[in-house]
C-alpha positions in Angstrom: 1.3 -0.9 -17.2 2.7 0.2 -13.8 0.8 3.5 -14.2 -2.5 1.6 -14.1 -1.6 0.3 -10.6 -0.5 3.8 -9.5 -3.7 5.3 -10.8 -5.8 2.8 -8.9 -4.0 3.5 -5.6 -4.3 7.2 -6.2 -8.1 6.8 -6.8 -8.3 4.7 -3.6 -6.6 7.5 -1.6 -8.9 10.2 -3.0 -12.1 8.2 -2.2 -12.1 5.5 0.4 -8.7 6.4 1.8 -10.1 9.6 3.2 -12.4 7.6 5.5 -9.4 6.3 7.5 -8.3 8.6 10.3 -4.6 9.8 10.2 -2.2 7.9 12.4 -4.0 4.6 12.4 -1.6 2.6 10.2 0.8 0.3 12.1 3.4 0.3 9.3 5.6 3.0 7.9 5.1 3.8 5.1 1.4 3.3 4.9 0.0 0.5 2.8 -1.0 2.8 0.0 2.4 4.4 -0.1 4.0 0.9 0.0 1.9 -0.1 -3.0 2.9 3.0 -4.9 6.6 2.4 -4.2 6.2 -1.3 -5.2 4.6 -0.4 -8.5 7.3 2.2 -9.3 10.1 -0.2 -8.3 8.9 -3.6 -9.5 6.2 -3.0 -12.1 2.6 -4.0 -12.2 2.7 -7.8 -11.6 5.4 -8.1 -9.0 4.2 -4.8 -7.4 0.7 -6.1 -7.1 2.0 -9.3 -5.4 4.1 -7.3 -2.9 1.1 -4.9 -2.2 -1.3 -7.8 -1.6 1.2 -9.5 0.7 1.5 -6.3 2.7 -2.2 -6.0 3.0 -2.5 -9.6 4.2 0.1 -8.8 6.9 -1.8 -5.8 8.1 -4.0 -7.3 10.8 -4.8 -6.9 14.5 -2.1 -9.4 15.5 0.7 -7.7 13.5 3.3 -5.7 15.3 3.8 -3.3 12.4 7.0 -1.3 12.0 9.1 0.0 9.2 8.7 -1.9 5.9 9.9 -0.5 2.6 9.0 -2.0 -0.8 
């Protein structure tokens, strides 16, 4: 099941992800790479939760920084 999440993130990167200019992400790794790592490490359910939490933290008031899955 984790491969479903990985496929969705890859599809996002190939379509809408290309609209985002390089170097605009506050976090390292980027949110999509974080989601891929979370799916590979934690599976579909927990990986989805971790990826959603990361997306919620990505906002204009965030300081960003290094954050691994």
